[in-house]
C-alpha positions in Angstrom: -157.4 -96.8 -181.0 -156.7 -98.6 -177.7 -158.7 -97.6 -174.7 -157.3 -96.9 -171.3 -159.1 -96.3 -168.0 -159.7 -92.6 -167.3 -156.9 -91.1 -165.2 -154.7 -94.2 -165.7 -151.0 -93.9 -166.1 -151.4 -95.3 -169.6 -153.9 -92.6 -170.6 -151.5 -90.0 -169.3 -148.5 -91.6 -171.0 -150.3 -91.7 -174.4 -150.7 -87.9 -174.4 -147.0 -87.5 -173.7 -146.3 -89.9 -176.6 -148.5 -87.7 -178.8 -146.4 -84.7 -177.7 -143.3 -86.6 -178.7 -144.7 -87.2 -182.1 -146.1 -83.7 -182.6 -143.1 -82.5 -184.5 -142.9 -85.6 -186.7 -140.2 -87.5 -184.9 -139.1 -88.8 -181.6 -135.5 -87.9 -180.7 -133.2 -89.6 -178.3 -132.8 -86.4 -176.4 -136.5 -86.2 -175.7 -136.6 -89.8 -174.4 -133.5 -89.2 -172.3 -135.0 -86.0 -170.8 -138.2 -87.9 -169.8 -136.1 -90.7 -168.3 -134.2 -88.1 -166.3 -137.5 -86.5 -165.2 -138.5 -89.9 -163.9 -141.6 -90.2 -166.1 -142.3 -93.8 -165.2 -142.1 -93.1 -161.5 -144.2 -89.9 -161.7 -147.0 -91.5 -163.7 -146.9 -94.9 -162.0 -145.7 -96.9 -165.1 -143.7 -100.1 -165.0 -140.1 -99.8 -166.3 -140.2 -99.8 -170.1 -143.9 -99.4 -170.3 -143.7 -95.9 -171.8 -141.9 -97.1 -174.8 -144.5 -99.8 -175.2 -147.2 -97.1 -175.2 -145.4 -95.1 -177.8 -145.2 -98.3 -180.0 -148.8 -99.1 -179.4 -149.8 -95.5 -180.4 -147.8 -95.8 -183.6 -149.4 -99.2 -184.4 -152.9 -97.7 -183.8 -152.1 -94.9 -186.2 -150.9 -97.3 -188.8 -153.8 -99.8 -188.4 -156.7 -97.4 -188.5 -157.5 -96.0 -191.9 -159.3 -92.9 -190.6 -156.5 -92.0 -188.1 -153.5 -90.4 -189.5 -151.1 -88.1 -187.9 -152.6 -85.0 -189.4 -156.1 -85.8 -188.3 -155.2 -87.1 -184.9 -153.0 -84.3 -183.8 -155.3 -81.4 -184.8 -156.1 -80.1 -181.4 -159.8 -79.7 -182.4 -160.2 -83.3 -183.7 -162.8 -85.5 -182.0 -160.2 -88.2 -181.3 -157.8 -85.7 -179.7 -160.7 -84.3 -177.6 -161.6 -87.9 -176.5 -158.0 -88.6 -175.5 -157.5 -85.3 -173.6 -160.8 -85.9 -171.6 -159.6 -89.3 -170.5 -157.6 -87.3 -167.9 -159.9 -85.6 -165.3 -157.6 -85.4 -162.3 -155.9 -82.0 -162.2 -152.8 -83.5 -160.5 -152.3 -85.9 -163.5 -153.0 -83.2 -166.0 -150.4 -81.0 -164.4 -147.8 -83.8 -164.5 -148.6 -84.4 -168.2 -148.1 -80.7 -169.1 -144.9 -80.6 -167.1 -143.5 -83.8 -168.8 -144.6 -82.6 -172.2 -142.7 -79.4 -171.7 -139.7 -81.4 -170.5 -139.7 -83.4 -173.7 -140.4 -80.5 -176.0 -137.5 -78.5 -174.5 -135.0 -81.4 -174.8 -134.0 -80.7 -178.4 -133.9 -76.9 -178.0 -136.7 -76.3 -180.5 -140.4 -76.2 -179.9 -142.3 -76.7 -183.1 -145.6 -75.0 -184.0 -147.3 -78.4 -183.6 -145.8 -79.0 -180.2 -146.8 -75.5 -179.0 -150.3 -76.0 -180.3 -150.7 -79.4 -178.7 -149.6 -78.1 -175.3 -152.1 -75.2 -175.5 -154.8 -77.6 -176.5 -154.2 -79.6 -173.3 -154.2 -76.4 -171.3 -157.4 -75.2 -172.8 -159.2 -78.5 -172.4 -158.2 -78.8 -168.8 -158.7 -75.1 -168.0 -155.3 -74.6 -166.6 -152.5 -72.2 -167.6 -149.7 -73.8 -169.7 -147.0 -71.9 -167.8 -145.2 -71.7 -171.2 -144.5 -68.0 -171.5 -145.7 -64.7 -170.2 -147.8 -63.9 -173.3 -150.3 -66.6 -172.5 -153.4 -65.5 -170.7 -155.6 -68.5 -170.1 -153.7 -70.1 -172.9 -155.0 -67.9 -175.6 -152.1 -67.0 -177.8 -151.6 -63.3 -178.2 -150.1 -63.5 -181.7 -149.6 -65.9 -184.6 -148.2 -69.3 -183.6 -144.7 -69.8 -185.0 -142.0 -72.4 -184.3 -139.9 -71.3 -181.4 -136.1 -71.9 -181.1 -135.0 -71.6 -177.5 -131.8 -70.0 -176.5 
């Protein structure tokens, strides 16, 4: 897995890329929503750099035998913990959560894996997810199920 400086735009972007992949595919509507939300500007990335980070993440997953999607995206995995703790600045953490939600809402369906990933970020960074009123300190009050948004 590539390494990025803590609190760097690239470290933040990689977590958003993970959120895009959490449901198993990246849709054009998710990328369009992030473009409209000005992801590159908000994180301080060069134009086109986010798509390079997505590609690099996919290459890392394919090139490393012990990393596969199932192992990496388990919120409790060591690799996921390491990636989440690369961000220490609460301002950047808040941007990542907001941009992840933007992408997750773009296709009008939030999968169980997307929901779990967002809550893992919130718990790791000790901040509310702001997802719904049932969350108290990002502890889910019921079973996690896929959510279709109306």
